[in-house]
C-alpha positions as protocol buffer text, in pm:
chain_id: "A"
residue {
  index: 1
  type: MET
  ca { x: -14022 y: 645 z: -7046 }
}
residue {
  index: 2
  type: GLN
  ca { x: -14150 y: 798 z: -6713 }
}
residue {
  index: 3
  type: GLU
  ca { x: -14445 y: 1020 z: -6734 }
}
residue {
  index: 4
  type: GLU
  ca { x: -14373 y: 1387 z: -6657 }
}
residue {
  index: 5
  type: LYS
  ca { x: -14480 y: 1482 z: -6306 }
}
residue {
  index: 6
  type: TYR
  ca { x: -14624 y: 1823 z: -6417 }
}
residue {
  index: 7
  type: GLN
  ca { x: -14787 y: 1887 z: -6748 }
}
residue {
  index: 8
  type: ILE
  ca { x: -14839 y: 2232 z: -6924 }
}
residue {
  index: 9
  type: VAL
  ca { x: -15144 y: 2235 z: -7130 }
}
residue {
  index: 10
  type: GLU
  ca { x: -15267 y: 2545 z: -7334 }
}
residue {
  index: 11
  type: ARG
  ca { x: -15625 y: 2595 z: -7210 }
}
residue {
  index: 12
  type: ALA
  ca { x: -15818 y: 2808 z: -6993 }
}
residue {
  index: 13
  type: PRO
  ca { x: -15892 y: 2678 z: -6630 }
}
residue {
  index: 14
  type: THR
  ca { x: -16256 y: 2615 z: -6565 }
}
residue {
  index: 15
  type: ILE
  ca { x: -16438 y: 2863 z: -6339 }
}
residue {
  index: 16
  type: GLU
  ca { x: -16414 y: 2592 z: -6059 }
}
residue {
  index: 17
  type: GLU
  ca { x: -16037 y: 2553 z: -6118 }
}
residue {
  index: 18
  type: TYR
  ca { x: -15982 y: 2920 z: -6131 }
}
residue {
  index: 19
  type: PHE
  ca { x: -16173 y: 2988 z: -5807 }
}
residue {
  index: 20
  type: ALA
  ca { x: -15981 y: 2720 z: -5642 }
}
residue {
  index: 21
  type: LEU
  ca { x: -15643 y: 2846 z: -5748 }
}
residue {
  index: 22
  type: ARG
  ca { x: -15727 y: 3207 z: -5645 }
}
residue {
  index: 23
  type: LYS
  ca { x: -15857 y: 3089 z: -5302 }
}
residue {
  index: 24
  type: GLY
  ca { x: -15555 y: 2861 z: -5263 }
}
residue {
  index: 25
  type: VAL
  ca { x: -15322 y: 3170 z: -5291 }
}
residue {
  index: 26
  type: GLY
  ca { x: -15547 y: 3395 z: -5087 }
}
residue {
  index: 27
  type: TRP
  ca { x: -15662 y: 3623 z: -5375 }
}
residue {
  index: 28
  type: MET
  ca { x: -16019 y: 3765 z: -5376 }
}
residue {
  index: 29
  type: LEU
  ca { x: -16291 y: 3591 z: -5588 }
}
residue {
  index: 30
  type: PHE
  ca { x: -16491 y: 3767 z: -5845 }
}
residue {
  index: 31
  type: ASP
  ca { x: -16851 y: 3736 z: -5957 }
}
residue {
  index: 32
  type: GLU
  ca { x: -16906 y: 3397 z: -6150 }
}
residue {
  index: 33
  type: GLU
  ca { x: -17054 y: 3553 z: -6465 }
}
residue {
  index: 34
  type: MET
  ca { x: -16762 y: 3809 z: -6502 }
}
residue {
  index: 35
  type: THR
  ca { x: -16507 y: 3537 z: -6433 }
}
residue {
  index: 36
  type: LYS
  ca { x: -16665 y: 3319 z: -6705 }
}
residue {
  index: 37
  type: GLN
  ca { x: -16648 y: 3611 z: -6953 }
}
residue {
  index: 38
  type: GLY
  ca { x: -16299 y: 3708 z: -6860 }
}
residue {
  index: 39
  type: LEU
  ca { x: -16166 y: 3350 z: -6884 }
}
residue {
  index: 40
  type: ALA
  ca { x: -16327 y: 3306 z: -7227 }
}
residue {
  index: 41
  type: ASN
  ca { x: -16189 y: 3641 z: -7367 }
}
residue {
  index: 42
  type: ALA
  ca { x: -15816 y: 3580 z: -7267 }
}
residue {
  index: 43
  type: LEU
  ca { x: -15572 y: 3579 z: -7567 }
}
residue {
  index: 44
  type: PHE
  ca { x: -15384 y: 3296 z: -7425 }
}
residue {
  index: 45
  type: SER
  ca { x: -15412 y: 3061 z: -7123 }
}
residue {
  index: 46
  type: ALA
  ca { x: -15210 y: 2784 z: -6994 }
}
residue {
  index: 47
  type: CYS
  ca { x: -15267 y: 2541 z: -6691 }
}
residue {
  index: 48
  type: ILE
  ca { x: -15017 y: 2324 z: -6511 }
}
residue {
  index: 49
  type: LEU
  ca { x: -15159 y: 1969 z: -6417 }
}
residue {
  index: 50
  type: HIS
  ca { x: -15035 y: 1747 z: -6163 }
}
residue {
  index: 51
  type: GLN
  ca { x: -15189 y: 1405 z: -6152 }
}
residue {
  index: 52
  type: GLY
  ca { x: -15478 y: 1540 z: -6373 }
}
residue {
  index: 53
  type: GLU
  ca { x: -15551 y: 1841 z: -6138 }
}
residue {
  index: 54
  type: VAL
  ca { x: -15479 y: 2200 z: -6214 }
}
residue {
  index: 55
  type: ILE
  ca { x: -15233 y: 2333 z: -5959 }
}
residue {
  index: 56
  type: GLY
  ca { x: -15145 y: 2650 z: -6156 }
}
residue {
  index: 57
  type: CYS
  ca { x: -15234 y: 2875 z: -6451 }
}
residue {
  index: 58
  type: GLY
  ca { x: -15126 y: 3179 z: -6633 }
}
residue {
  index: 59
  type: ARG
  ca { x: -15308 y: 3399 z: -6892 }
}
residue {
  index: 60
  type: VAL
  ca { x: -15235 y: 3677 z: -7140 }
}
residue {
  index: 61
  type: VAL
  ca { x: -15509 y: 3940 z: -7183 }
}
residue {
  index: 62
  type: GLY
  ca { x: -15519 y: 4261 z: -7403 }
}
residue {
  index: 63
  type: ASP
  ca { x: -15614 y: 4365 z: -7738 }
}
residue {
  index: 64
  type: GLY
  ca { x: -15383 y: 4139 z: -7941 }
}
residue {
  index: 65
  type: GLY
  ca { x: -15223 y: 4423 z: -8118 }
}
residue {
  index: 66
  type: LEU
  ca { x: -15088 y: 4701 z: -7919 }
}
residue {
  index: 67
  type: TYR
  ca { x: -15122 y: 4584 z: -7561 }
}
residue {
  index: 68
  type: PHE
  ca { x: -15070 y: 4242 z: -7393 }
}
residue {
  index: 69
  type: TYR
  ca { x: -15089 y: 4183 z: -7013 }
}
residue {
  index: 70
  type: VAL
  ca { x: -14963 y: 3876 z: -6830 }
}
residue {
  index: 71
  type: GLN
  ca { x: -15245 y: 3801 z: -6583 }
}
residue {
  index: 72
  type: ASP
  ca { x: -15312 y: 3558 z: -6306 }
}
residue {
  index: 73
  type: LEU
  ca { x: -14986 y: 3382 z: -6283 }
}
residue {
  index: 74
  type: ILE
  ca { x: -15079 y: 3144 z: -5991 }
}
residue {
  index: 75
  type: ILE
  ca { x: -14917 y: 2831 z: -5850 }
}
residue {
  index: 76
  type: LEU
  ca { x: -15084 y: 2673 z: -5549 }
}
residue {
  index: 77
  type: PRO
  ca { x: -14851 y: 2722 z: -5244 }
}
residue {
  index: 78
  type: ALA
  ca { x: -14782 y: 2339 z: -5201 }
}
residue {
  index: 79
  type: PHE
  ca { x: -14625 y: 2340 z: -5555 }
}
residue {
  index: 80
  type: GLN
  ca { x: -14429 y: 2668 z: -5541 }
}
residue {
  index: 81
  type: GLY
  ca { x: -14046 y: 2658 z: -5551 }
}
residue {
  index: 82
  type: LYS
  ca { x: -14044 y: 2374 z: -5799 }
}
residue {
  index: 83
  type: GLY
  ca { x: -13984 y: 2603 z: -6124 }
}
residue {
  index: 84
  type: LEU
  ca { x: -14333 y: 2583 z: -6235 }
}
residue {
  index: 85
  type: GLY
  ca { x: -14389 y: 2944 z: -6241 }
}
residue {
  index: 86
  type: LYS
  ca { x: -14089 y: 2968 z: -6457 }
}
residue {
  index: 87
  type: ARG
  ca { x: -14241 y: 2706 z: -6693 }
}
residue {
  index: 88
  type: LEU
  ca { x: -14571 y: 2873 z: -6723 }
}
residue {
  index: 89
  type: MET
  ca { x: -14386 y: 3218 z: -6814 }
}
residue {
  index: 90
  type: GLN
  ca { x: -14195 y: 3017 z: -7070 }
}
residue {
  index: 91
  type: ALA
  ca { x: -14527 y: 2921 z: -7230 }
}
residue {
  index: 92
  type: ILE
  ca { x: -14650 y: 3266 z: -7191 }
}
residue {
  index: 93
  type: THR
  ca { x: -14320 y: 3407 z: -7350 }
}
residue {
  index: 94
  type: ALA
  ca { x: -14344 y: 3176 z: -7635 }
}
residue {
  index: 95
  type: TYR
  ca { x: -14696 y: 3286 z: -7710 }
}
residue {
  index: 96
  type: LEU
  ca { x: -14595 y: 3654 z: -7695 }
}
residue {
  index: 97
  type: ASP
  ca { x: -14296 y: 3573 z: -7925 }
}
residue {
  index: 98
  type: ARG
  ca { x: -14537 y: 3434 z: -8175 }
}
residue {
  index: 99
  type: HIS
  ca { x: -14809 y: 3696 z: -8140 }
}
residue {
  index: 100
  type: ALA
  ca { x: -14681 y: 4039 z: -8031 }
}
residue {
  index: 101
  type: HIS
  ca { x: -14537 y: 4251 z: -8290 }
}
residue {
  index: 102
  type: PRO
  ca { x: -14215 y: 4453 z: -8231 }
}
residue {
  index: 103
  type: GLY
  ca { x: -14292 y: 4756 z: -8029 }
}
residue {
  index: 104
  type: ALA
  ca { x: -14612 y: 4613 z: -7865 }
}
residue {
  index: 105
  type: PHE
  ca { x: -14646 y: 4680 z: -7491 }
}
residue {
  index: 106
  type: ILE
  ca { x: -14643 y: 4391 z: -7267 }
}
residue {
  index: 107
  type: GLY
  ca { x: -14713 y: 4464 z: -6911 }
}
residue {
  index: 108
  type: LEU
  ca { x: -14803 y: 4286 z: -6576 }
}
residue {
  index: 109
  type: MET
  ca { x: -14869 y: 4382 z: -6216 }
}
residue {
  index: 110
  type: ALA
  ca { x: -14642 y: 4185 z: -5984 }
}
residue {
  index: 111
  type: ALA
  ca { x: -14719 y: 4105 z: -5616 }
}
residue {
  index: 112
  type: LYS
  ca { x: -14505 y: 4259 z: -5354 }
}
residue {
  index: 113
  type: ASP
  ca { x: -14147 y: 4132 z: -5373 }
}
residue {
  index: 114
  type: ILE
  ca { x: -14211 y: 3923 z: -5691 }
}
residue {
  index: 115
  type: SER
  ca { x: -14079 y: 4167 z: -5947 }
}
residue {
  index: 116
  type: PRO
  ca { x: -13725 y: 3998 z: -5967 }
}
residue {
  index: 117
  type: PHE
  ca { x: -13893 y: 3679 z: -6078 }
}
residue {
  index: 118
  type: TYR
  ca { x: -14023 y: 3867 z: -6397 }
}
residue {
  index: 119
  type: THR
  ca { x: -13677 y: 4024 z: -6475 }
}
residue {
  index: 120
  type: GLN
  ca { x: -13546 y: 3699 z: -6625 }
}
residue {
  index: 121
  type: PHE
  ca { x: -13836 y: 3727 z: -6890 }
}
residue {
  index: 122
  type: GLY
  ca { x: -13718 y: 4069 z: -6997 }
}
residue {
  index: 123
  type: PHE
  ca { x: -13961 y: 4283 z: -6772 }
}
residue {
  index: 124
  type: ALA
  ca { x: -13844 y: 4591 z: -6590 }
}
residue {
  index: 125
  type: ALA
  ca { x: -14006 y: 4785 z: -6302 }
}
residue {
  index: 126
  type: ARG
  ca { x: -14166 y: 5113 z: -6403 }
}
residue {
  index: 127
  type: PRO
  ca { x: -13953 y: 5416 z: -6298 }
}
residue {
  index: 128
  type: PRO
  ca { x: -14098 y: 5585 z: -5982 }
}
residue {
  index: 129
  type: ASP
  ca { x: -14183 y: 5897 z: -6176 }
}
residue {
  index: 130
  type: GLN
  ca { x: -14408 y: 5672 z: -6412 }
}
residue {
  index: 131
  type: PRO
  ca { x: -14622 y: 5483 z: -6164 }
}
residue {
  index: 132
  type: GLY
  ca { x: -14900 y: 5265 z: -6282 }
}
residue {
  index: 133
  type: MET
  ca { x: -15250 y: 5323 z: -6155 }
}
residue {
  index: 134
  type: PHE
  ca { x: -15587 y: 5118 z: -6109 }
}
residue {
  index: 135
  type: ARG
  ca { x: -15938 y: 5146 z: -6014 }
}
residue {
  index: 136
  type: ARG
  ca { x: -16197 y: 4876 z: -5941 }
}
residue {
  index: 137
  type: GLN
  ca { x: -16538 y: 4945 z: -6098 }
}
residue {
  index: 138
  type: GLY
  ca { x: -16798 y: 5033 z: -5851 }
}
residue {
  index: 139
  type: MET
  ca { x: -16582 y: 4964 z: -5566 }
}
residue {
  index: 140
  type: PRO
  ca { x: -16382 y: 5204 z: -5321 }
}
residue {
  index: 141
  type: LEU
  ca { x: -15994 y: 5172 z: -5336 }
}
residue {
  index: 142
  type: PRO
  ca { x: -15840 y: 5011 z: -5026 }
}
residue {
  index: 143
  type: ASP
  ca { x: -15712 y: 5251 z: -4754 }
}
residue {
  index: 144
  type: GLU
  ca { x: -15385 y: 5080 z: -4705 }
}
residue {
  index: 145
  type: PRO
  ca { x: -15100 y: 5248 z: -4910 }
}
residue {
  index: 146
  type: GLU
  ca { x: -14940 y: 4907 z: -5010 }
}
residue {
  index: 147
  type: ASN
  ca { x: -15267 y: 4801 z: -5178 }
}
residue {
  index: 148
  type: ARG
  ca { x: -15262 y: 5117 z: -5416 }
}
């Protein structure tokens, strides 16, 4: 039997793997200590391995009862378009199916133009009259409207 080219493992990425993934997709990096704490406190994490190297990850964060958030679904650009994001979301959805009670809120923030990917997993965009909001602790908000 031929070894599978890509393997999904239920584990958090190391800080180094996580930073490499974020850098690889052009996302900002966070302080190492808060990253360490954040990775350790995730409710669920999964990584995609290719030849023993982490090329993608996805996490679920939240309180484990009322609220769950899909966070950091990352696939390195060289591996995008191969169905790996779908495989990660299937692992995340399986976790949510086992742990989220009926009526629990499951949210995510999708990158621009990526929302249609998540509809296949039962997610819907928030109505225009119910927009989400955010703030970054101790930092000004970006001036660009598309980043708000």
